[in-house]
C-alpha positions in Angstrom: -4.1 -27.9 -30.5 -5.1 -24.5 -28.9 -4.1 -25.9 -25.4 -0.7 -27.0 -26.7 -0.1 -23.6 -28.3 -1.1 -21.8 -25.0 1.2 -24.1 -23.0 4.1 -23.4 -25.3 3.5 -19.6 -25.0 3.2 -19.8 -21.2 6.4 -21.9 -20.9 8.3 -19.5 -23.1 7.2 -16.5 -21.1 8.1 -18.2 -17.9 11.5 -19.1 -19.3 12.2 -15.5 -20.3 11.3 -14.4 -16.8 13.6 -16.9 -15.2 16.4 -16.1 -17.5 16.1 -12.4 -16.7 15.2 -11.4 -20.3 12.4 -9.2 -19.1 13.7 -5.9 -17.9 11.3 -3.5 -16.3 13.7 -0.8 -15.3 17.0 -0.4 -13.5 18.1 -0.2 -9.9 20.2 2.8 -8.8 21.3 4.7 -5.8 22.9 8.1 -5.4 23.6 10.9 -3.0 23.4 13.4 -5.9 20.0 12.8 -7.4 19.4 14.3 -10.9 16.6 16.6 -11.9 14.9 13.6 -13.5 15.1 11.7 -10.1 13.6 14.7 -8.3 10.9 15.2 -10.9 9.8 11.6 -10.6 9.7 11.9 -6.8 7.6 15.1 -7.1 5.2 13.4 -9.3 4.9 10.0 -7.6 5.0 11.3 -4.0 2.7 14.3 -4.6 5.3 16.8 -3.4 4.3 20.4 -3.6 5.6 21.6 -7.0 6.4 25.1 -5.7 8.5 23.9 -2.8 12.3 24.1 -2.9 13.9 20.7 -2.7 17.5 20.0 -1.8 18.0 16.3 -2.6 20.2 14.3 -0.1 19.7 10.8 -1.4 17.7 8.7 -3.8 17.4 4.9 -4.4 15.1 3.1 -6.8 14.5 -0.6 -7.2 12.7 -0.8 -10.5 14.0 -4.0 -12.1 11.0 -6.0 -11.0 7.3 -5.8 -11.7 6.8 -3.2 -8.9 9.0 -0.2 -8.1 10.2 1.2 -4.8 11.8 4.5 -4.2 13.7 5.9 -1.1 14.1 9.7 -1.2 15.6 12.0 1.4 15.6 15.8 0.9 15.8 19.0 2.8 13.4 21.9 2.3 13.2 25.4 3.7 9.4 25.3 3.8 8.4 26.5 7.3 5.0 24.8 7.2 4.9 21.0 7.4 1.5 20.9 5.8 2.9 22.6 2.6 5.3 19.8 1.8 2.7 17.7 -0.1 -0.2 18.3 -2.3 -3.0 18.5 0.3 -5.7 17.0 -1.8 -3.8 13.7 -1.9 -1.7 13.6 1.2 -3.4 14.5 4.4 -0.6 15.5 6.8 -3.1 16.2 9.6 -3.2 12.4 10.1 0.6 12.2 10.7 1.6 11.2 14.2 4.5 12.2 16.4 7.2 9.5 17.2 6.8 7.8 13.8 9.6 5.3 13.0 10.3 3.4 9.8 9.6 -0.3 10.2 12.3 -1.4 7.7 15.9 -0.4 8.5 18.1 0.4 5.5 21.5 0.0 7.0 23.1 -0.4 3.6 22.1 3.2 2.7 24.5 5.4 4.6 22.5 8.6 3.8 19.2 7.1 5.0 19.8 7.9 8.7 16.2 7.7 9.9 16.9 4.8 12.2 16.1 5.5 15.8 14.8 9.0 15.0 11.4 10.0 16.3 9.8 11.7 13.3 6.5 13.2 12.5 4.9 11.0 9.9 2.9 8.0 8.9 1.8 5.7 6.1 -0.1 7.2 3.2 -2.3 5.4 0.6 -1.9 7.0 -2.8 -4.0 6.6 -6.0 -3.3 3.7 -8.3 -2.4 1.1 -5.6 0.7 3.0 -4.4 1.8 3.7 -0.9 4.4 5.6 1.0 5.9 5.9 4.5 6.8 9.5 5.4 9.0 10.7 8.2 9.7 14.4 8.8 12.3 15.9 11.0 12.4 19.6 12.0 15.7 21.1 11.0 16.3 24.8 11.7 14.1 26.9 9.4 12.8 23.9 7.5 12.6 20.1 7.4 14.4 16.9 6.4 12.0 14.5 4.8 12.4 10.8 4.4 10.0 9.0 2.0 9.8 5.3 1.2 7.4 5.0 -1.8 6.2 1.7 -3.4 3.7 0.3 -5.8 2.0 -3.1 -5.8 
């Protein structure tokens, strides 16, 4: 009897998943990120909280079990090593000529393709990761981050 009950529960849960009844979050994209978008990126990506951020693009895929965020911003910070919280993100391990593996042609604002950036892959706490590419721009930097959890 217990096995039958367990089977019914599992089949019901599987049916809900297939039918899309389980909703983990929403997917969205914008070239005008809100304060909430920027705040989430600051938290998840360990961005220096005292750094000025001018957001240029934000995309989140959050409708599945795992989330992924693409975030592009400009900062007038003159020191690359002050972009992130140093205890978590070690920018001394970043390499020159970093390129993003996955192209995002559907994102017009994500123009990192074919750019030689300073950056690398970063392992974060709680089974999260991010790819970071940084481009020098006048007095500051343009930063591309693709963050994801597994």
